[in-house]
C-alpha positions as CSV (number, residue, x, y, z in Angstrom):
1,X,95.1,119.1,92.4
2,X,97.2,116.0,90.3
3,X,94.0,114.1,90.1
4,X,91.7,117.2,88.7
5,X,94.6,117.9,86.1
6,X,94.6,114.1,85.0
7,X,90.8,114.3,84.6
8,X,90.9,117.3,82.4
9,X,93.8,116.2,80.0
10,X,92.3,112.9,79.3
11,X,89.2,114.0,78.9
12,X,89.2,113.1,74.8
13,X,90.1,109.5,75.4
14,X,87.5,108.4,78.0
15,X,84.8,105.8,76.8
16,X,82.2,106.0,79.5
17,X,79.3,108.5,79.4
18,X,80.5,112.4,80.1
19,X,78.8,112.4,83.6
20,X,81.0,110.1,85.0
21,X,84.3,111.8,84.5
22,X,82.6,115.3,85.3
23,X,81.2,113.7,88.5
24,X,84.8,112.5,89.3
25,X,85.7,116.3,88.4
26,X,83.3,117.9,90.6
27,X,84.3,115.8,93.6
28,X,87.9,116.7,93.0
29,X,87.7,119.8,92.9
30,X,85.2,120.7,95.7
31,X,88.2,120.0,97.9
32,X,90.1,123.0,96.3
33,X,90.0,126.6,96.9
34,X,86.5,128.3,95.5
35,X,88.3,130.1,92.6
36,X,90.7,127.5,91.6
37,X,87.4,125.3,91.7
38,X,85.5,127.3,89.6
39,X,88.3,127.6,87.0
40,X,88.9,123.7,86.9
41,X,84.8,123.0,86.8
42,X,84.5,125.8,83.8
43,X,87.4,124.1,81.7
44,X,86.0,120.8,82.3
45,X,82.5,121.6,80.8
46,X,84.3,123.6,77.9
47,X,86.4,120.6,77.4
48,X,83.6,118.3,77.2
49,X,82.1,120.3,74.8
50,X,85.2,120.2,72.5
51,X,85.3,116.7,72.9
52,X,82.0,115.6,72.2
53,X,82.6,117.9,68.7
54,X,85.7,116.3,68.0
55,X,84.0,112.6,68.6
56,X,82.4,113.4,65.3
57,X,85.2,113.1,63.1
58,X,86.0,109.5,61.8
59,X,89.7,110.2,61.9
60,X,89.8,110.6,65.7
61,X,87.7,107.6,66.7
62,X,89.2,104.4,68.5
63,X,89.5,101.1,66.8
64,X,87.1,98.9,67.3
65,X,86.2,95.2,67.0
66,X,84.3,96.0,63.7
67,X,87.8,97.1,62.3
68,X,89.4,93.6,63.0
69,X,90.3,91.8,60.1
70,X,92.6,88.7,61.2
71,X,94.3,87.2,63.7
72,X,97.5,85.4,64.0
73,X,99.2,82.1,65.5
74,X,101.7,83.6,68.2
75,X,104.5,81.5,66.8
76,X,107.2,84.3,66.2
77,X,110.6,83.8,67.3
78,X,110.7,87.5,69.4
79,X,107.8,89.2,70.7
80,X,108.6,92.4,68.4
81,X,108.0,90.2,65.5
82,X,105.0,88.3,66.5
83,X,101.9,89.2,64.8
84,X,98.8,89.3,66.5
85,X,96.1,91.3,64.7
86,X,95.5,93.3,61.5
87,X,92.8,95.9,61.1
88,X,91.6,98.2,58.4
89,X,89.3,101.1,58.0
90,X,88.6,103.7,55.7
91,X,87.7,107.2,56.5
92,X,86.6,110.4,54.5
93,X,90.3,111.1,54.3
94,X,92.6,107.9,54.4
95,X,92.9,104.3,54.3
96,X,94.3,103.0,57.9
97,X,96.0,99.8,58.6
98,X,96.8,98.7,61.9
99,X,99.1,95.9,62.7
100,X,99.2,94.5,66.4
101,X,102.4,93.0,68.1
102,X,103.1,90.9,71.5
103,X,105.5,93.5,72.3
104,X,107.4,96.5,71.0
105,X,110.3,98.1,73.1
106,X,112.4,101.1,72.0
107,X,115.6,99.0,71.3
108,X,114.2,96.3,69.3
109,X,115.4,95.9,65.7
110,X,112.6,94.5,63.6
111,X,111.2,95.4,60.3
112,X,107.6,95.2,58.6
113,X,106.2,94.6,55.4
114,X,102.9,95.5,54.2
115,X,102.2,94.5,50.5
116,X,98.7,95.8,49.3
117,X,96.8,95.2,46.0
118,X,93.1,96.1,44.6
119,X,91.2,96.1,41.5
120,X,92.1,99.4,40.2
121,X,95.7,100.6,40.7
122,X,97.6,98.0,42.5
123,X,96.1,94.9,40.7
124,X,99.0,93.9,38.8
125,X,101.6,95.3,40.6
126,X,101.0,95.5,44.4
127,X,101.6,98.6,46.8
128,X,104.7,97.4,48.9
129,X,105.4,99.6,52.4
130,X,108.6,98.6,54.3
131,X,108.7,99.9,57.6
132,X,111.2,100.0,60.3
133,X,110.9,100.1,63.9
134,X,113.1,103.4,63.7
135,X,110.3,105.0,62.0
136,X,111.3,104.7,58.3
137,X,109.1,104.0,55.2
138,X,109.9,102.9,51.7
139,X,107.3,102.1,49.0
140,X,107.5,100.5,45.6
141,X,105.1,99.5,43.1
142,X,103.7,103.1,42.3
143,X,102.9,103.1,38.5
144,X,104.7,105.6,36.4
145,X,102.9,108.9,36.0
146,X,101.2,108.3,39.4
147,X,101.9,110.6,42.3
148,X,104.2,109.5,44.8
149,X,102.3,107.7,47.9
150,X,103.6,109.2,51.2
151,X,102.1,106.9,54.0
152,X,102.3,108.1,57.6
153,X,103.6,106.0,60.3
154,X,102.7,105.8,63.9
155,X,104.3,103.4,66.2
156,X,103.1,103.2,69.5
157,X,105.3,101.2,72.0
158,X,103.1,101.4,74.8
159,X,100.1,99.8,72.9
160,X,102.5,97.5,70.9
161,X,100.6,98.9,67.7
162,X,102.0,99.8,64.3
163,X,99.6,102.1,62.2
164,X,100.0,103.0,58.6
165,X,97.7,106.0,57.1
166,X,97.5,106.3,53.3
167,X,95.9,108.5,51.2
168,X,92.4,107.3,50.3
169,X,92.5,109.1,46.7
170,X,95.1,105.9,45.5
171,X,93.6,103.3,47.2
172,X,90.3,101.5,46.6
173,X,87.6,100.9,48.9
174,X,88.3,97.1,49.0
175,X,91.7,95.7,48.7
176,X,94.0,92.8,50.0
177,X,97.2,92.9,52.0
178,X,99.8,90.6,53.3
179,X,101.4,91.6,56.6
180,X,105.1,90.2,57.4
181,X,107.7,91.0,59.9
182,X,111.0,90.2,60.1
183,X,114.2,90.3,62.7
184,X,117.1,92.3,62.2
185,X,118.1,90.4,59.3
186,X,115.7,92.0,56.9
187,X,115.9,88.5,54.8
188,X,114.8,86.3,57.6
189,X,110.9,85.9,57.8
190,X,109.9,85.8,61.4
191,X,105.8,85.8,61.0
192,X,103.1,86.5,58.5
193,X,99.4,87.0,58.2
194,X,98.4,86.8,54.5
195,X,95.7,87.7,52.2
196,X,93.6,89.7,54.6
197,X,90.7,91.5,53.0
198,X,89.5,94.8,53.8
199,X,86.0,94.2,53.8
200,X,86.3,91.0,55.8
201,X,84.0,90.2,58.6
202,X,86.1,90.2,62.3
203,X,87.3,86.9,63.4
204,X,84.3,85.3,65.5
205,X,86.9,84.6,68.1
206,X,87.8,87.0,71.0
207,X,89.6,86.8,74.4
208,X,87.0,86.9,77.1
209,X,88.6,88.3,79.9
210,X,87.3,88.9,83.7
211,X,88.8,91.3,86.1
212,X,88.0,90.5,89.4
213,X,89.6,91.7,93.0
214,X,89.0,90.9,96.6
215,X,90.2,92.3,99.8
216,X,89.3,95.6,97.8
217,X,89.0,97.8,100.8
218,X,89.8,95.9,104.0
219,X,89.8,99.0,106.6
220,X,88.8,99.7,110.0
221,X,90.4,103.1,110.6
222,X,90.9,106.3,108.4
223,X,94.8,105.5,108.6
224,X,94.0,102.3,106.7
225,X,91.3,103.7,104.5
226,X,94.0,106.3,103.3
227,X,96.5,103.5,102.6
228,X,94.0,101.2,100.9
229,X,92.6,104.1,98.8
230,X,95.7,106.0,97.6
231,X,98.7,104.5,99.8
232,X,102.4,105.5,99.7
233,X,105.1,102.7,99.4
234,X,102.7,100.1,99.7
235,X,101.5,97.2,97.3
236,X,103.8,94.3,96.2
237,X,106.2,96.7,94.5
238,X,106.4,99.2,97.0
239,X,105.1,101.9,95.3
240,X,101.6,103.9,95.5
241,X,99.2,101.6,95.2
242,X,95.2,101.5,96.2
243,X,91.7,101.2,95.1
244,X,91.5,104.5,93.4
245,X,94.1,103.6,90.7
246,X,91.6,100.6,89.6
247,X,88.6,102.9,89.5
248,X,90.6,105.8,87.6
249,X,91.8,102.9,85.3
250,X,88.0,101.8,84.6
251,X,86.9,105.7,84.3
252,X,89.5,106.1,81.6
253,X,89.2,102.6,79.7
254,X,85.5,101.5,80.1
255,X,87.1,98.1,81.0
256,X,84.5,96.7,83.5
257,X,85.8,94.8,87.1
258,X,84.7,93.0,89.4
259,X,84.8,94.1,93.1
260,X,84.0,91.1,95.0
261,X,83.5,92.3,98.6
262,X,83.4,95.7,98.7
263,X,79.8,95.6,99.5
264,X,80.0,94.9,102.9
265,X,79.3,97.7,105.9
266,X,82.6,98.3,107.0
267,X,84.1,99.0,103.5
268,X,81.1,101.1,102.6
269,X,81.0,103.3,105.5
270,X,84.7,104.1,105.2
271,X,84.1,104.8,101.3
272,X,81.3,107.3,102.4
273,X,83.5,108.9,105.0
274,X,86.2,109.6,102.5
275,X,83.0,110.8,99.8
276,X,84.0,107.7,97.4
277,X,80.6,106.1,97.4
278,X,79.2,108.3,94.8
279,X,82.0,106.9,92.4
280,X,80.6,103.4,92.9
281,X,77.3,104.3,92.3
282,X,78.1,106.0,88.9
283,X,80.4,103.1,87.6
284,X,77.9,100.6,88.5
285,X,75.1,102.3,87.2
286,X,77.2,102.4,83.9
287,X,77.8,99.0,84.2
288,X,81.3,99.2,84.5
289,X,81.5,97.7,88.2
290,X,80.1,94.0,89.1
291,X,79.5,94.2,93.0
292,X,78.4,90.8,94.4
293,X,76.3,90.5,97.6
294,X,79.0,89.5,100.0
295,X,78.6,86.5,102.7
296,X,81.6,87.3,104.7
297,X,80.7,84.6,107.2
298,X,78.7,82.0,108.6
299,X,75.7,81.8,108.7
300,X,75.7,83.2,105.4
301,X,71.9,84.1,105.2
302,X,72.7,86.4,108.4
303,X,75.7,87.9,106.7
304,X,74.1,88.5,103.3
305,X,71.0,90.2,104.9
306,X,73.6,92.7,106.9
307,X,75.3,93.3,103.9
308,X,72.5,94.0,101.6
309,X,71.1,96.1,103.7
310,X,74.1,98.3,104.1
311,X,74.5,98.0,100.3
312,X,70.9,99.7,100.1
313,X,71.7,102.4,102.6
314,X,74.7,103.4,100.5
315,X,72.9,103.6,97.2
316,X,74.0,100.4,95.6
317,X,71.2,97.6,94.6
318,X,70.9,94.2,95.3
319,X,72.9,92.1,93.0
320,X,72.3,88.7,90.8
321,X,76.0,87.7,92.0
322,X,77.1,86.3,95.0
323,X,80.6,86.2,96.6
324,X,81.2,84.1,99.9
325,X,84.8,84.3,101.8
326,X,83.8,81.2,103.6
327,X,83.9,77.4,103.5
328,X,84.5,76.1,100.1
329,X,83.8,79.5,98.4
330,X,87.0,80.8,99.9
331,X,89.6,82.2,97.9
332,X,92.3,79.8,99.3
333,X,91.2,76.4,98.2
334,X,90.1,75.2,94.8
335,X,87.0,73.1,94.9
336,X,87.3,70.0,93.1
337,X,84.3,67.6,93.6
338,X,81.7,69.7,95.1
339,X,80.4,73.1,94.6
340,X,79.6,75.9,97.2
341,X,76.7,75.6,99.7
342,X,73.8,76.5,97.6
343,X,72.1,79.9,98.5
344,X,69.0,80.7,96.8
345,X,68.0,83.9,95.2
346,X,71.5,84.4,93.1
347,X,72.1,83.4,89.5
348,X,76.0,83.5,89.7
349,X,78.5,83.2,92.2
350,X,82.4,83.9,92.5
351,X,84.3,80.8,93.7
352,X,87.7,79.4,93.6
353,X,87.5,76.5,90.8
354,X,90.0,74.1,90.1
355,X,89.1,74.6,86.4
356,X,89.8,78.4,86.6
357,X,89.7,79.1,82.8
358,X,86.2,77.9,82.5
359,X,82.8,78.8,84.4
360,X,80.8,76.0,85.8
361,X,77.2,75.4,87.2
362,X,75.9,73.9,90.8
363,X,72.1,73.3,90.6
364,X,70.7,76.4,89.1
365,X,73.8,78.9,90.2
366,X,76.7,79.5,87.6
367,X,79.9,79.5,89.1
368,X,82.2,82.2,88.0
369,X,86.2,81.3,88.7
370,X,88.5,83.4,90.7
371,X,91.7,84.3,89.3
372,X,94.6,82.4,90.7
373,X,97.9,84.8,89.8
374,X,101.0,83.0,90.0
375,X,103.2,85.9,88.9
376,X,102.9,89.6,88.0
377,X,99.9,90.4,85.9
378,X,100.2,94.2,85.6
379,X,103.5,95.8,84.7
380,X,104.4,99.3,83.7
381,X,104.3,98.2,80.3
382,X,101.1,97.0,80.1
383,X,99.9,93.4,80.9
384,X,102.9,90.8,81.4
385,X,103.9,88.7,78.3
386,X,102.4,85.7,79.9
387,X,99.1,87.3,80.3
388,X,99.1,88.7,76.9
389,X,99.9,85.1,75.4
390,X,97.2,83.6,77.6
391,X,94.9,86.5,76.2
392,X,95.8,85.8,72.6
393,X,95.6,81.9,73.0
394,X,92.1,82.0,74.2
395,X,91.3,84.5,71.4
396,X,92.0,82.0,68.8
397,X,90.8,78.9,70.6
398,X,88.2,76.9,69.0
399,X,86.5,76.4,72.7
400,X,83.7,79.2,73.3
401,X,83.9,78.3,77.0
402,X,87.4,79.3,77.3
403,X,88.1,82.3,79.5
404,X,90.9,84.4,81.0
405,X,90.5,85.6,84.6
406,X,92.8,88.2,85.8
407,X,93.1,89.9,89.4
408,X,93.3,88.7,92.8
409,X,93.8,90.1,96.2
410,X,94.0,93.9,95.7
411,X,96.5,94.5,98.1
412,X,98.8,92.0,97.0
413,X,98.4,92.8,93.2
414,X,100.1,94.9,91.0
415,X,96.9,95.8,89.4
416,X,96.4,98.5,92.0
417,X,99.8,100.1,91.5
418,X,99.9,103.8,89.9
419,X,102.4,102.9,87.5
420,X,100.9,99.6,86.3
421,X,97.0,100.0,86.5
422,X,96.6,102.6,83.8
423,X,98.9,100.9,80.9
424,X,97.7,97.5,81.8
425,X,93.6,98.6,81.2
426,X,94.6,100.6,78.6
427,X,96.3,98.0,76.6
428,X,93.4,95.4,77.2
429,X,90.8,98.4,76.0
430,X,92.9,99.0,73.3
431,X,92.8,95.8,71.7
432,X,89.4,94.8,70.0
433,X,90.5,91.1,70.0
434,X,89.9,91.2,73.7
435,X,86.4,91.1,75.1
436,X,86.6,92.2,78.9
437,X,83.5,90.8,80.2
438,X,80.6,92.8,82.3
439,X,78.0,91.5,84.6
440,X,75.3,90.9,81.7
441,X,78.0,89.0,79.6
442,X,79.0,86.8,82.7
443,X,75.0,85.8,83.2
444,X,75.0,84.7,79.4
445,X,78.6,83.2,78.9
446,X,78.7,79.4,78.0
447,X,79.1,77.2,81.1
448,X,81.8,74.4,80.7
449,X,81.0,71.7,83.3
450,X,78.6,71.0,86.4
451,X,79.6,70.1,90.2
452,X,77.4,69.0,92.9
453,X,76.4,71.5,95.7
454,X,78.6,71.3,98.9
455,X,77.8,71.3,102.5
456,X,77.6,74.4,104.7
457,X,80.4,74.2,107.4
458,X,79.5,76.7,110.4
459,X,82.3,77.2,112.9
460,X,81.5,75.6,116.3
461,X,81.4,77.9,118.8
462,X,79.0,78.6,122.0
463,X,77.6,82.1,120.9
464,X,75.9,81.0,117.6
465,X,72.7,79.4,119.3
466,X,72.3,82.4,121.2
467,X,72.9,84.6,118.6
468,X,70.3,82.7,116.6
469,X,67.7,83.1,119.1
470,X,68.4,86.8,120.4
471,X,65.9,89.4,120.1
472,X,65.7,91.7,116.8
473,X,67.0,95.0,117.7
474,X,70.0,97.2,117.1
475,X,72.1,95.7,119.6
476,X,71.6,92.0,118.1
477,X,72.6,93.5,114.9
478,X,75.6,94.7,116.0
479,X,76.6,91.7,117.7
480,X,75.9,89.4,114.6
481,X,78.3,92.1,112.8
482,X,80.6,91.6,115.4
483,X,80.6,87.7,115.6
484,X,80.6,87.6,111.8
485,X,83.7,89.8,111.6
486,X,85.7,88.2,114.4
487,X,84.9,84.7,112.9
488,X,85.4,85.5,109.1
489,X,87.9,83.3,107.5
490,X,91.5,84.7,107.0
491,X,94.6,83.1,105.8
492,X,96.3,84.8,108.8
493,X,96.2,81.8,111.3
494,X,97.7,84.3,114.3
495,X,95.1,86.8,113.5
496,X,92.3,84.5,113.4
497,X,93.8,82.9,116.8
498,X,93.6,86.8,118.0
499,X,90.2,87.2,116.8
500,X,88.8,84.2,118.8
501,X,90.1,86.0,122.2
502,X,87.6,88.6,121.5
503,X,84.5,86.5,120.6
504,X,83.5,86.6,124.5
505,X,82.4,90.4,124.0
506,X,79.4,89.0,121.5
507,X,78.2,87.4,124.9
508,X,78.0,90.9,126.8
509,X,76.1,92.4,123.8
510,X,73.7,89.5,123.8
511,X,72.7,90.1,127.7
512,X,72.1,93.6,126.5
513,X,70.0,92.8,123.5
514,X,67.7,90.7,125.9
515,X,67.5,93.5,128.4
516,X,66.3,95.6,125.7
517,X,63.2,93.5,125.0
518,X,62.1,93.9,128.8
519,X,64.2,96.7,130.5
520,X,64.3,95.8,134.2
521,X,66.6,97.2,137.1
522,X,69.4,94.7,137.8
523,X,72.6,95.2,140.1
524,X,74.6,92.1,140.4
525,X,77.7,90.1,139.6
526,X,76.5,86.6,139.0
527,X,77.0,85.8,135.3
528,X,79.9,85.0,133.4
529,X,78.5,86.8,130.3
530,X,81.8,86.5,128.0
531,X,82.7,82.8,128.8
532,X,86.2,83.8,130.6
533,X,85.3,82.0,133.6
534,X,84.7,85.2,135.9
535,X,81.6,86.8,136.7
536,X,80.8,90.3,135.3
537,X,78.6,92.8,136.5
538,X,75.4,94.2,135.5
539,X,74.2,97.7,136.5
540,X,70.7,98.5,135.1
541,X,67.3,100.3,135.5
542,X,64.6,100.9,132.9
543,X,66.6,103.1,130.9
544,X,70.1,102.2,131.0
545,X,72.2,99.0,130.9
546,X,76.0,98.8,132.0
547,X,78.3,95.7,131.8
548,X,81.0,96.2,134.3
549,X,84.0,94.0,134.5
550,X,85.7,93.6,137.8
551,X,89.2,93.0,136.3
552,X,90.2,96.7,135.9
553,X,86.8,97.9,137.1
554,X,86.0,98.7,133.3
555,X,82.6,99.8,131.9
556,X,82.8,97.4,128.9
557,X,79.2,98.4,127.3
558,X,76.8,101.0,128.1
559,X,73.3,101.3,126.6
560,X,70.4,103.7,126.5
561,X,66.6,103.0,126.0
562,X,64.1,105.2,124.7
563,X,60.9,105.2,122.6
564,X,63.1,104.2,119.4
565,X,64.7,101.2,121.1
566,X,67.9,101.0,122.5
567,X,70.9,103.2,121.6
568,X,74.9,102.1,122.4
569,X,76.7,104.8,123.9
570,X,79.8,102.8,124.8
571,X,81.7,99.9,123.5
572,X,85.3,98.5,123.5
573,X,87.3,99.2,120.2
574,X,87.3,95.4,119.7
575,X,84.1,95.5,118.6
576,X,85.0,97.2,115.5
577,X,88.6,95.9,115.0
578,X,91.3,93.8,116.5
579,X,95.0,93.3,115.4
580,X,96.0,96.9,114.7
581,X,98.8,96.5,116.8
582,X,102.3,94.7,115.8
583,X,101.9,91.0,115.5
584,X,104.9,90.2,117.6
585,X,102.9,91.9,120.4
586,X,99.7,89.4,120.1
587,X,99.2,87.0,123.0
588,X,95.5,85.3,122.5
589,X,96.2,83.6,125.6
590,X,95.7,86.7,127.5
591,X,92.3,87.1,126.5
592,X,90.8,90.8,126.7
593,X,94.5,91.7,126.8
594,X,95.8,89.8,123.8
595,X,96.0,92.9,121.5
596,X,97.5,96.1,123.1
597,X,95.8,98.2,120.8
598,X,92.6,97.4,122.0
599,X,90.6,99.6,124.5
600,X,88.9,97.2,126.4
601,X,86.0,99.6,127.2
602,X,85.6,103.1,129.4
603,X,87.7,103.6,132.5
604,X,90.6,101.6,131.3
605,X,93.3,103.2,133.3
606,X,96.9,103.8,132.6
607,X,98.2,102.1,135.6
608,X,97.2,98.7,136.4
609,X,94.5,98.3,133.7
610,X,93.7,94.6,134.7
611,X,94.1,94.9,138.4
612,X,91.3,92.8,140.0
613,X,88.5,95.0,142.1
614,X,86.1,93.4,144.8
615,X,82.7,94.8,143.8
616,X,80.1,96.0,146.6
617,X,76.3,96.8,146.2
618,X,73.9,99.8,146.5
619,X,71.2,101.2,145.1
620,X,71.3,101.7,141.4
621,X,75.2,101.4,142.0
622,X,78.4,99.3,142.4
623,X,81.6,100.1,144.1
624,X,84.8,98.4,143.0
625,X,87.8,98.5,145.4
626,X,91.4,97.2,144.9
627,X,92.0,95.5,148.0
628,X,96.0,95.9,147.5
629,X,96.1,100.2,146.8
630,X,92.9,100.8,148.1
631,X,91.8,102.8,145.0
632,X,88.0,102.8,144.4
633,X,85.7,103.2,141.3
634,X,82.0,103.9,142.1
635,X,79.3,103.4,139.5
636,X,75.9,104.9,139.9
637,X,72.9,105.4,137.5
638,X,71.6,108.6,137.6
639,X,69.0,110.9,135.7
640,X,70.8,111.3,132.5
641,X,73.1,108.4,132.7
642,X,76.1,107.2,134.7
643,X,78.4,108.8,137.0
644,X,81.6,107.5,137.9
645,X,83.7,108.5,141.0
646,X,87.4,107.8,141.4
647,X,89.2,107.6,144.8
648,X,92.7,106.9,144.1
649,X,95.6,107.7,146.2
650,X,97.8,109.0,143.0
651,X,97.0,110.8,139.7
652,X,95.3,108.6,137.0
653,X,94.7,108.9,133.6
654,X,91.5,107.0,132.2
655,X,90.0,106.6,128.6
656,X,86.3,106.2,127.7
657,X,85.6,104.8,124.2
658,X,82.1,106.3,123.0
659,X,80.5,104.0,120.2
660,X,77.4,106.1,119.5
661,X,75.1,103.6,117.9
662,X,77.2,102.2,115.4
663,X,74.5,100.7,113.1
664,X,73.6,104.4,111.9
665,X,77.2,104.5,110.5
666,X,77.4,101.4,109.1
667,X,73.9,101.2,107.3
668,X,74.2,104.5,105.4
669,X,75.4,108.1,105.4
670,X,75.9,109.6,108.9
671,X,77.3,112.8,109.7
672,X,78.8,113.5,113.4
673,X,79.1,116.6,115.2
674,X,81.6,117.3,118.5
675,X,82.1,120.0,121.0
676,X,85.2,120.1,123.2
677,X,85.4,122.5,126.7
678,X,88.2,121.8,129.2
679,X,85.8,119.5,131.4
680,X,83.4,118.4,128.6
681,X,83.1,116.6,125.3
682,X,79.6,116.3,123.3
683,X,79.5,113.8,120.8
684,X,76.4,113.4,118.4
685,X,74.9,111.9,115.3
686,X,73.0,114.8,112.9
687,X,69.7,114.1,113.6
688,X,70.2,111.1,116.0
689,X,71.5,110.6,119.4
690,X,73.9,112.2,121.3
691,X,76.1,111.7,124.2
692,X,78.2,114.1,126.5
693,X,81.2,113.3,129.1
694,X,81.9,115.7,131.5
695,X,84.4,115.6,134.6
696,X,86.0,118.2,137.2
697,X,89.1,116.5,135.9
698,X,91.6,117.6,132.9
699,X,89.8,116.4,129.8
700,X,90.7,115.8,126.1
701,X,89.1,113.9,123.4
702,X,89.7,112.5,119.8
703,X,87.5,110.8,117.3
704,X,88.0,109.5,113.8
705,X,86.3,112.7,112.2
706,X,89.5,114.4,112.8
707,X,91.0,112.4,109.7
708,X,88.6,114.6,107.6
709,X,90.8,117.2,106.0
710,X,93.4,114.6,105.2
711,X,91.1,112.1,103.2
712,X,90.8,114.3,100.2
713,X,95.1,113.7,99.9
714,X,97.0,111.1,99.1
715,X,98.6,109.0,102.0
716,X,102.0,110.9,103.1
717,X,104.4,108.8,105.2
718,X,106.1,112.0,106.1
719,X,102.7,113.8,107.6
720,X,102.1,113.7,111.0
721,X,98.6,112.7,111.3
722,X,96.2,113.2,114.1
723,X,95.5,110.5,116.9
724,X,92.1,110.4,115.4
725,X,93.3,109.0,112.1
726,X,94.3,105.7,113.7
727,X,90.8,105.1,116.0
728,X,88.6,102.5,114.6
729,X,85.2,103.6,112.9
730,X,82.8,105.0,114.5
731,X,84.8,105.7,118.0
732,X,85.5,108.6,119.7
733,X,87.8,108.3,122.9
734,X,87.8,110.9,125.6
735,X,90.9,110.8,127.8
736,X,90.4,112.1,131.5
737,X,93.3,113.0,133.8
738,X,92.6,113.4,137.3
739,X,94.8,113.8,140.7
740,X,93.2,110.9,142.3
741,X,89.9,112.0,143.2
742,X,87.5,113.1,140.6
743,X,84.0,112.4,139.0
744,X,82.9,111.6,135.5
745,X,79.5,111.7,133.8
746,X,78.3,109.8,130.6
747,X,74.9,111.2,129.6
748,X,72.8,110.9,126.7
749,X,71.5,114.1,124.8
């Protein structure tokens, strides 16, 4: 409700085309009750019509670059007396004069004097207007017999502007003015801008500024998605923080931003699941977002191909810009002597440069610097003073290649704070001597220097060569995505070490990819598929392929093959996310047991999940027995899937993670359906494949879709969210409890 209210009451000042904020109102209102929804949307439409009508009045238009007449010098003793800019404009009713100061606060004591003269009434006796920060006005210089001139004064401490409105009847169309500021001592001059002409052309200098963010939406679960979209008690200051605050500010002000790594499968799929991709599409179509193609790992060409297909699948076109989070182009270490590895097909690339205030070039690619914030940039009062000074110095610089780059890692940036994003974006938008750069601006912005292309540094591991020679199918696609996610560069060394512990699952997926090219029967435990030094078991025929791990007698992967190719039914949660548990509990040396939050495949039992089992083979099946407990799990391929029989001497609880065709989820809009009974769970994709788990034991199930009712709300730390809120996308997990002897079937539908 708050979001919709905010949308409506701010209509009159929003800058982009009307359908942007109307779309947002529609989306937000769709989550309300039908009656309230109708009232709000009708009100939004009426308010939009009224806004368009009001926009024709010149007295209501925003100050623009054409109104700018002069810039100051940034040399006053205090921020509240530092004159930055002077504007003038003439409307049908008034002569308006605006002065920008570096900073105004309610407790400041300063005075401003405007001396105005023209060729008509004030040629010999200038009009003098003395202003105080308390709002008092004194005028002098009015000739005998003339009516008194009563200026209207507006002091805006949020935008740090002072505006004087004069009756046009008494002021000529052409006039000159001097503006002076004084400290608390009215006789002590602090700053001045002299001989400003009302008909002067705007200064050629402006402050080009780029707002660029990475780590825009790093999520793997619905809980993380809520937190990164509109999180409670998060961000660097512990307030409400998230991507939605950036997008709201862009819509409200028209200031474009670059979201450098949001066009990756995981982020786009999560945003689509929340219903927020439409917002990206609208903003991108209006030129308010720069959305580079993303190479989030090496080899870059594979990563780019995966991400481009995901972007197109979610309605975002291929970009002229590139962002790479690996090698020399990472946001961690500035480049000095050489540039990034050349990747053809891109006009511009975002990289960390040692000369951050300037663009560079490498071969035919222009290099756009990333921000390197050393301090807070956005505050509740607008941009920090150091940011304002940097902007103004750039505005008056004689070097046309000077640039200010702001932003950084979004989760660590105050730009994403609810109380800071709006004021900071609004301050930039309201000062026409600042020029926020769009994508088209960056493609023509002057380049300062050239650097030589760098060399590619590809991680050295045993899986890369196998991936590059693997057959092209959906399983290989999933294997690449898992590999790139686990090998992506990270400033967190502990997390990177944890990811490395799970790289072996790529080998198991590649074995399945090879089978899918020529499905043949196989029942053995002869190959070390994941590189852990121990053989895994394969149970396969022409339709099904299962990887079984003797440690725990687990089904780590399960695939079904039909005329449309291979389909995944079961997979470990580590295929999609690792590191969801407390870092103090990470033990990379334990291999698949490194992260206690990981569900390492189906039939992972609550007791002795890593117990050693001995396999025995029969037609279409493998039986695993624990010699100590004499517990047995028997896996057999049947007509429509796989059957598992438990023969234990005590009750047991086990889990089955269903990873139903994950590439469908990551490559475009996907809907899921489910049906739960006491002994069965059906899980399917609309228009796609489905799977059913049935048992004579006691069955329960959760899925990531249980988070849907909460996604239209802000994150609430006091709310008891369902278990599915913490599952990795796109998992559904079935839990089965049995008395010791029970059977389970996993069937495709």
